[in-house]
C-alpha positions in Angstrom: -47.8 -26.5 -96.9 -43.8 -27.2 -95.6 -44.6 -29.3 -92.8 -45.2 -26.7 -89.4 -44.7 -27.2 -85.9 -46.7 -24.8 -84.7 -47.2 -23.5 -80.8 -48.8 -20.7 -79.4 -47.8 -18.6 -76.5 -50.4 -16.7 -74.5 -50.8 -16.1 -70.0 -53.5 -16.7 -70.1 -56.7 -19.6 -70.8 -59.7 -17.8 -69.8 -62.5 -16.5 -72.0 -61.1 -13.7 -73.8 -61.1 -12.6 -77.3 -57.0 -13.6 -77.4 -58.2 -17.1 -76.6 -60.7 -17.3 -79.0 -58.7 -16.3 -81.6 -55.3 -19.1 -80.7 -58.7 -21.2 -80.9 -59.6 -20.1 -84.5 -55.8 -20.0 -85.8 -54.9 -23.9 -84.3 -58.7 -25.3 -85.6 -57.8 -24.0 -89.1 -54.3 -24.9 -89.5 -55.1 -28.3 -88.4 -57.2 -29.3 -91.0 -54.2 -29.2 -93.1 -51.3 -31.5 -93.9 -48.2 -32.0 -92.1 -49.1 -29.6 -89.1 -49.1 -30.1 -85.6 -50.6 -27.6 -82.9 -49.8 -27.2 -79.5 -50.8 -24.4 -76.5 -48.1 -22.8 -73.5 -50.5 -21.5 -71.2 -52.7 -21.5 -67.6 -54.9 -24.0 -66.8 -58.7 -22.2 -67.2 -61.6 -22.6 -68.6 -60.8 -22.5 -72.6 -58.1 -25.5 -72.1 -61.4 -27.8 -72.2 -62.0 -26.6 -75.7 -58.4 -27.1 -77.0 -57.9 -31.0 -75.7 -61.3 -31.5 -76.7 -59.7 -31.3 -80.5 -56.6 -32.6 -79.8 -54.3 -30.0 -78.8 -52.2 -30.2 -75.9 -51.9 -27.4 -73.7 -48.6 -27.2 -71.7 -48.8 -25.4 -68.6 -46.6 -22.8 -67.5 -47.0 -22.4 -64.2 -46.8 -19.0 -63.0 -47.4 -17.2 -66.3 -50.3 -14.9 -64.4 -47.3 -13.6 -62.1 -45.4 -11.8 -64.7 -42.5 -11.2 -62.1 -42.0 -14.5 -61.6 -39.2 -14.6 -65.0 -37.1 -16.8 -64.4 -39.6 -19.6 -63.7 -41.4 -18.5 -67.0 -38.3 -18.6 -68.7 -37.4 -22.3 -67.2 -41.5 -23.7 -68.2 -41.3 -22.3 -71.8 -37.3 -23.9 -72.5 -38.3 -27.1 -71.5 -41.8 -27.4 -73.2 -39.8 -25.7 -76.4 -37.6 -28.6 -75.8 -40.4 -31.5 -75.8 -42.4 -29.9 -79.4 -39.3 -28.7 -81.0 -41.6 -25.8 -82.9 -40.6 -24.1 -86.1 -42.9 -21.7 -85.7 -43.5 -19.8 -82.3 -46.5 -17.5 -82.6 -47.2 -14.9 -79.4 -50.2 -13.8 -78.5 -48.9 -11.1 -75.9 -46.5 -8.2 -75.2 -44.9 -10.0 -72.2 -44.6 -14.1 -74.0 -43.3 -12.1 -76.7 -40.1 -11.0 -74.4 -39.9 -14.1 -72.8 -39.5 -16.5 -76.2 -37.4 -13.5 -77.5 -34.6 -14.1 -74.8 -35.4 -18.0 -74.6 -34.2 -17.8 -78.8 -31.3 -15.5 -78.8 -29.7 -17.0 -75.4 -30.1 -20.2 -74.6 -32.3 -22.2 -78.0 -30.2 -20.0 -80.5 -33.1 -19.1 -82.6 -34.3 -22.2 -84.2 -37.7 -21.2 -84.6 -39.5 -17.9 -86.2 -41.3 -15.8 -84.2 -44.7 -14.4 -85.0 -46.6 -11.8 -82.9 -50.4 -10.5 -82.7 -51.0 -7.5 -81.5 -54.4 -7.9 -79.9 -54.7 -5.0 -77.9 -54.4 -5.8 -74.0 -56.0 -3.7 -70.4 -54.0 -0.7 -71.3 -54.5 1.6 -74.0 -50.5 2.7 -74.6 -49.9 -1.1 -76.1 -49.3 -0.2 -80.0 -46.7 2.6 -78.3 -45.1 0.4 -76.5 -45.4 -3.0 -79.2 -43.5 -0.7 -82.0 -40.5 -0.7 -79.7 -40.6 -4.6 -80.1 -40.9 -5.1 -83.4 -37.6 -6.1 -83.8 -38.1 -9.5 -82.2 -40.2 -10.5 -84.0 -40.2 -12.1 -87.6 -43.2 -11.0 -88.3 -46.0 -8.8 -86.5 -49.7 -8.8 -87.0 -52.0 -5.6 -86.7 -55.3 -6.4 -86.3 -56.6 -2.8 -87.4 -55.7 -0.4 -89.9 -55.2 1.5 -87.2 -52.8 -0.2 -84.9 -51.1 -1.3 -88.3 -50.5 2.7 -89.3 -49.1 3.3 -86.4 -46.8 1.0 -86.1 -46.0 1.3 -89.7 -45.2 4.7 -89.3 -43.1 4.5 -86.3 -40.9 1.2 -86.2 -40.3 1.4 -90.0 -40.9 -1.9 -90.3 -41.5 -4.9 -92.7 -42.6 -7.2 -90.8 -45.7 -5.9 -90.0 -48.5 -7.6 -91.4 -52.0 -6.4 -91.3 -54.1 -8.7 -91.1 -57.7 -8.5 -89.6 -59.4 -11.1 -87.3 -62.5 -12.8 -88.2 -65.1 -15.1 -86.7 -67.0 -18.2 -86.6 -69.9 -19.0 -88.6 -73.1 -19.7 -86.0 -75.4 -21.8 -85.6 -79.0 -20.6 -85.6 -79.9 -20.6 -82.0 -77.2 -18.2 -82.7 -78.6 -15.8 -84.1 -80.7 -12.5 -82.8 -84.7 -13.2 -83.1 -85.6 -9.6 -81.8 -87.8 -7.9 -83.8 -88.6 -4.2 -83.4 -91.5 -4.0 -82.6 -91.1 -5.8 -79.4 -90.9 -3.7 -76.8 -89.2 -2.9 -74.5 -86.3 -2.8 -76.9 -83.8 -5.9 -75.8 -79.9 -4.9 -75.6 -77.0 -7.0 -74.6 -73.4 -6.6 -73.7 -71.0 -9.1 -73.9 -67.0 -9.4 -72.8 -64.8 -8.4 -70.2 -66.7 -6.1 -67.2 -62.9 -3.7 -67.1 -62.4 -0.3 -67.2 -61.5 -0.6 -70.7 -65.0 -1.8 -71.7 -66.9 1.8 -70.2 -69.8 -0.4 -69.7 -70.3 2.2 -67.0 -71.5 4.5 -69.1 -74.0 2.0 -70.8 -75.6 1.0 -67.2 -76.0 5.3 -67.0 -77.2 5.2 -70.3 -80.1 2.6 -69.1 -80.6 4.4 -66.2 -81.8 7.5 -67.8 -83.7 5.8 -70.8 -85.7 4.2 -67.7 -86.7 7.4 -65.7 -88.0 8.8 -69.0 -89.8 5.1 -69.8 -89.7 2.4 -67.8 -90.5 0.0 -70.3 -88.4 1.2 -72.8 -85.3 -1.5 -72.6 -83.8 -4.0 -70.7 -80.4 -5.1 -70.8 -78.6 -8.0 -70.2 -74.9 -8.2 -69.2 -72.9 -11.8 -70.1 -69.7 -11.8 -69.0 -67.2 -11.9 -66.0 -64.0 -9.4 -64.8 -62.9 -7.0 -62.5 -65.4 -4.0 -62.3 -68.5 -7.3 -61.6 -68.5 -6.4 -58.1 -68.7 -2.1 -58.4 -71.3 -2.9 -61.7 -73.5 -4.5 -60.1 -73.5 -2.4 -56.7 -74.3 0.1 -59.2 -77.2 -0.8 -60.5 -78.7 -2.3 -57.0 -78.5 1.7 -55.8 -80.1 2.9 -58.6 -83.2 0.2 -58.2 -81.9 -1.1 -62.2 -82.7 -4.8 -61.3 -85.9 -5.0 -63.3 -83.7 -3.4 -66.4 -80.3 -5.2 -66.1 -79.9 -8.9 -65.7 -76.1 -9.6 -65.2 -76.0 -13.2 -66.9 -72.0 -13.8 -65.7 -69.5 -16.0 -68.2 -71.2 -18.7 -70.5 -70.0 -21.0 -72.6 -72.2 -19.7 -75.3 -72.9 -16.3 -74.7 -74.7 -16.1 -78.3 -77.4 -18.4 -77.0 -78.2 -16.2 -74.1 -78.4 -13.5 -76.2 -81.2 -14.6 -79.0 -83.6 -12.4 -77.8 -81.8 -9.2 -78.4 -81.9 -6.5 -81.4 -78.9 -4.7 -79.9 -74.9 -5.2 -78.9 -73.7 -2.3 -77.2 -70.2 -1.8 -77.5 -69.8 1.5 -75.2 -65.6 0.6 -75.4 -63.2 3.7 -74.0 -60.4 1.8 -76.7 -59.9 -1.7 -78.6 -57.5 -2.6 -80.8 -59.6 -5.2 -82.6 -63.5 -5.6 -82.0 -64.0 -9.0 -82.1 -67.9 -9.6 -80.6 -68.5 -6.7 -83.0 -68.1 -8.5 -86.1 -69.4 -12.3 -84.4 -72.5 -9.7 -83.9 -72.6 -8.6 -87.2 -72.8 -12.4 -88.4 -75.5 -13.1 -86.4 -78.2 -10.4 -87.2 -77.8 -8.1 -84.1 -77.6 -4.7 -84.6 -74.5 -3.1 -83.4 -74.1 -0.4 -81.9 -70.0 0.8 -81.1 -67.9 3.5 -79.9 -66.6 5.7 -82.6 -62.9 4.5 -81.6 -59.1 2.9 -83.2 -60.1 -0.5 -83.9 -64.1 -1.2 -83.9 -64.0 2.3 -86.8 -62.2 -1.1 -88.9 -65.5 -2.6 -88.6 -68.4 -0.6 -88.1 -69.0 1.8 -90.4 -71.8 4.3 -89.6 -75.4 3.4 -90.8 -73.7 0.8 -93.1 -73.8 -2.1 -90.8 -73.9 -0.7 -87.3 -74.3 2.9 -85.2 -71.5 5.1 -83.4 -71.7 6.3 -80.2 -69.5 8.4 -78.0 -66.7 7.0 -76.0 -67.0 7.7 -72.8 -70.4 9.6 -73.1 -74.0 8.3 -71.8 -76.3 10.6 -73.5 -75.1 9.5 -76.8 -75.6 6.2 -76.2 -79.1 7.0 -75.3 -79.9 9.1 -78.5 -78.9 6.5 -80.8 -80.8 3.9 -77.8 -84.4 5.3 -77.8 -84.3 6.9 -82.0 -83.5 2.3 -82.8 -87.1 1.9 -80.2 -89.0 5.1 -82.1 -88.2 3.3 -85.2 -85.8 6.2 -86.5 -83.2 4.4 -87.1 -83.3 0.9 -88.0 -81.9 -2.2 -87.1 -79.2 -3.5 -89.6 -78.6 -6.8 -90.7 -76.2 -7.7 -93.8 -76.8 -10.3 -96.9 -74.5 -13.2 -96.8 -72.5 -12.1 -98.8 -71.9 -8.9 -97.1 -71.5 -10.7 -94.1 -68.7 -13.5 -95.7 -65.9 -11.2 -95.1 -65.9 -11.5 -91.6 -65.9 -15.0 -91.7 -62.4 -16.4 -90.7 -62.4 -19.2 -93.0 -62.9 -17.2 -95.5 -60.7 -13.8 -94.8 -58.3 -14.3 -91.7 -57.3 -18.2 -92.3 -56.2 -18.0 -95.8 -53.9 -14.7 -94.7 -52.5 -16.6 -91.6 -51.8 -19.8 -93.6 -49.9 -18.4 -96.3 -47.4 -15.9 -93.2 -46.9 -19.3 -91.9 -46.0 -20.7 -94.8 -43.8 -18.0 -95.8 -41.7 -18.4 -92.3 -41.1 -22.6 -93.0 -39.9 -21.7 -96.9 -37.4 -19.1 -95.5 -35.8 -21.7 -92.6 
């Protein structure tokens, strides 16, 4: 492909799905000849993985402080001068606005701008995003829901649908759980935030164990703003025996390999990366029937739907699995391949970058 000097820009180097996607893209593109990849972000747990792959992270000192606009613009401008990218891929709306400002007023648009709409902590991400599509050369929607919403409102040919993909798992990340084992072992992997709807999962476990104390055990892998509040709920309701908080883990799937079920009780999602990761690892997914998750999960085919913000819905599905009324679901290797990044997402992104470098 034509020489590509790619700069990713994101406000965090934490443990979220956006950072994992950013790394996947970088790792995939570096296998192509004539490709250079760098990152402009903050420090954080994910930085180590980029460095190990030979990808330099130029730190933006105040990137997490959105009110420090001029400081962030100054740092980003300096990074752009050092790296001289021909494509900048932004991964938050805040970073998109800053990069557009730099391209228009400071750098005179010597690079193309790509943005991926990962969604975010606020439910109205797409509503805000459709007002900013014009700032991009390509806007990537990761779900049919977002794509339709953006196309309908923005009427822009810049919007492209490219769903996320996942890495092939190692053997020790796959589910070893058997439905005959009791209690039924279920897990949650993700950020402990309001968006993820964890309180409804805790309420469901509380109701299930009140009926049958041997029926279920829940592992929670992740960290976030609601950690203390959720742990307090577990203590108040004497659920410590049935719910285990494992915190942030570098290899989360290894920590839950004895589980049979992954529960995603999200209130809103633009994508649903964890659902795809669970499917290729042979876990049965129980997920809210919402936005991006409906793009990934088909009820009774590769998972089961629950009603968002409804603990009783979780109780019914988990109980049905426990009692054998619903089967554990494992797809064939061929069916799982469509979720793999290198088989689907990577080639589509490569084509998009190639188009942009040819446009000049």
